[in-house]
N, C-alpha and C positions, 0 to 999 in steps of 0.2 A: 625554261620550259615554255614551249609554244603550244597553246591550246586553241582549238576551234570550238567555239560555243555555238550551239544550235538551239534556237527557240522555235520548236516545231509548230508548224501550221500548214494547212493545205492551201490556203489562199496566199498567205504571206509567211514564209519560213525565214526567220531571222538568222543571220550568220555573222559571227564576229571572231576575229583572230587577235589574241593577246599574247604577248611574250614577256617573260620576266620570272622572278622568284619572289616568294613571300618576304616581306620586309624591305624590299627595294622598289624603286619606281617601275611601273609597268608601262609597256608600249603597245599601242594599237597598231596592228599591221593591216587591218582592213575590216570593213563592216558593210553589210548590205542585206538585201532580202532576195529570196527566190520567190517569184510570184507565179501563180497559176490562176486561170479564169474560173470563177465559181461555177459557171455553166458548163465547163469542160467535163469530159468523161473521166471517171475516177482513175482508171488505168493510165490515161495520158497525163493526168495531173501528177500521179506518183512518179512516173518516168521523168517528168520535168523537174520535180524536186530532186530526184536522184542525180540527174545530169548537173543540176546547179550545185549540189553538195560536192559531187566529184570534181567540178571545176575549181571550187574553193580548196579542196584537198590537194589537187595538183598544183595550184598556184602557191599555196602557203606551207605545205608539208608539215602539218602539226605533229606533235608527239602523242597527243591525246585528244579525244573528242568529248566534250562535256555537253550533255543533252538534258533539257528540262524533263524531269520525271512527270509523266502524265498523271493527273489526279482527277477524281470524279468531279464533273461539273453538272449543273442542272440541265444544260443543253446537250443531249446525247449526240446530236449530229456534230457539234463542235468538238466534243471529246473524241469521237471516232476519227475525225480528220486529223486532230492533233496526235492521236496514237498512231495513225498510219504514217504520218510524216516523221514521227519519232522513230518508228521501226525502220524507215528508209535510212535515216541518219545512222542508226546503229549498224545496219547492214553494210553501208558504205565503209564505215570504220572497220568492221570485222573483215571485210574483203582484203583490207590492207594490213591486217594484223595490228591495228591501233587499239589501245585500250579505250574503253568508254566509261565515263563516270556519269551517273544520274544524280541530279540535284533537284529538290523540290522548289517550287516558287518561293515559299516562305524562307527556306534555307538561303537562297540566293539573295533575297531582299535583306535578310538579317546580316549576311556577310558584307554586303555592299553599303547598306544604309544604317545598320544597327537596329532596324526594326523589321520583323517578319511581316508586318502589315503595311509596309510602305507602298505608296501609290506609284504609278508609272512615271509621273513627273519627278518624284524624289529619286527613283532609280536612275532616270536619265541624267538628272543633275549630278548625282554622285559619280556615275560613270564618266561624265564630262570632266569632273574635278580630278578623279583618280588617274585618268589617262591624259590629263592636261590638254584637253581639246578646246577649241574655240567655241564650239556650240554642241548641244546634245545631238547624238547621232539620230538621224531620221530614216525611216519611221521608228516608232518605239520598239518594234520587233528587233531591229538591229541593236539598239541599246540593251535590250534584254539578253540578246545573245552575247554581247560583250560582258554583261554582268555575270552570266554563267561562267564564262572563261575566267574572269577575275575571281569569282567564288572558288572555282576549282584550284587555281594557283595558290590562293591563300589557305585553303583547307587541305591540300594534298600532303604537306609535311605531317600534320596531325593524323590524317587518315593512314598514312604509311606507317607511322609509329604504332598506331592501334592494330593494324593488320599484322605487323611483326610480333607484337605482344601476344595476340591471339594465336598466331602460328607457333610461337615458342611455348605457350601454355599447352596447346594440343600435342606438341612434340614431347614435352615433359610428361604429360598425362599418359601418352602412349607407351613411354618407356617404363612407367611404374606399374602398368597393368599386367 
């Protein structure tokens, strides 16, 4: 499975591509950030994020896009930019018919480090170890995007089983009605 992870942000949108399956060593195919100037016009910044994500999609041809689920923060301006960049990532994937998985920050941290409260340094260190890299990906947004992709690869089998069980339950329930 090849997953493009997106750590959405308007100034720095982290991107990472990981390939592999749960239970086997994973490989990093690329990591980086799409940057926009904080003083730029909102529309221009969103177009720049879209172009950057499209370039990564073209270059790596993922099967799925994993995006960090936006959660409420104290700084409304920050959460708005994050939500807007997240929507651009979902839109880019949808245009190509790619499924999108949303994962919360604590879910990603727990999957990669074992603790949903891990700090950025811990996440970076574990991503480095899991992908057998020489050094943590820089900036931290790129490491976070790789962590999203890793989280999804590891959780996808369980999520798929759960979705099949729910679908089977609904199908059986519909027949007995």
